[in-house]
C-alpha positions as CSV (number, residue, x, y, z in Angstrom):
1,M,2.6,-30.1,-23.1
2,V,1.3,-31.6,-19.9
3,G,4.5,-33.5,-19.2
4,P,5.3,-36.4,-16.9
5,D,2.3,-35.9,-14.6
6,S,-0.2,-36.6,-17.4
7,G,-0.5,-40.2,-16.2
8,R,-1.3,-39.1,-12.6
9,Y,-3.6,-36.3,-13.7
10,P,-5.2,-37.4,-17.0
11,F,-7.8,-34.6,-16.9
12,L,-4.9,-32.1,-17.6
13,A,-4.2,-33.9,-20.8
14,R,-7.9,-33.5,-21.7
15,I,-8.0,-29.8,-21.1
16,E,-4.5,-29.1,-22.6
17,Q,-5.9,-27.5,-25.8
18,Q,-8.0,-25.1,-23.7
19,L,-4.9,-24.1,-21.8
20,V,-3.0,-23.4,-25.1
21,E,-5.8,-21.2,-26.4
22,R,-6.1,-19.1,-23.3
23,D,-4.3,-15.7,-23.2
24,D,-3.7,-16.2,-19.5
25,G,-2.8,-19.9,-19.9
26,Q,0.4,-19.5,-17.9
27,Q,-1.5,-18.1,-14.8
28,F,-4.2,-20.8,-15.2
29,R,-1.6,-23.6,-15.3
30,A,0.1,-22.1,-12.2
31,G,-3.2,-22.0,-10.4
32,I,-3.9,-25.7,-11.3
33,E,-0.4,-26.6,-10.1
34,I,-1.0,-24.9,-6.8
35,I,-4.3,-26.7,-6.3
36,L,-2.8,-30.1,-7.2
37,S,0.1,-29.5,-4.9
38,G,-2.4,-28.8,-2.1
39,V,-4.3,-32.0,-2.9
40,E,-1.1,-34.0,-2.8
41,V,-0.1,-32.6,0.6
42,L,-3.6,-33.4,1.9
43,R,-3.3,-37.0,0.6
44,R,0.0,-37.5,2.3
45,T,-1.1,-36.0,5.7
46,P,-2.6,-38.6,8.0
47,P,-5.9,-37.7,9.6
48,S,-5.7,-36.2,13.0
49,G,-7.8,-37.2,15.9
50,E,-9.3,-40.3,14.4
């Protein structure tokens, strides 16, 4: 279920079963995706003023 990013984000594979069991799993996954997207942007952005 985790897909191609499971190698980059192994913790998602570990919590996959919890996601499947949740009634609001789709919203939870969307929230995780938003958070990870933000982290990815921050990792690519060079520090300013240093």
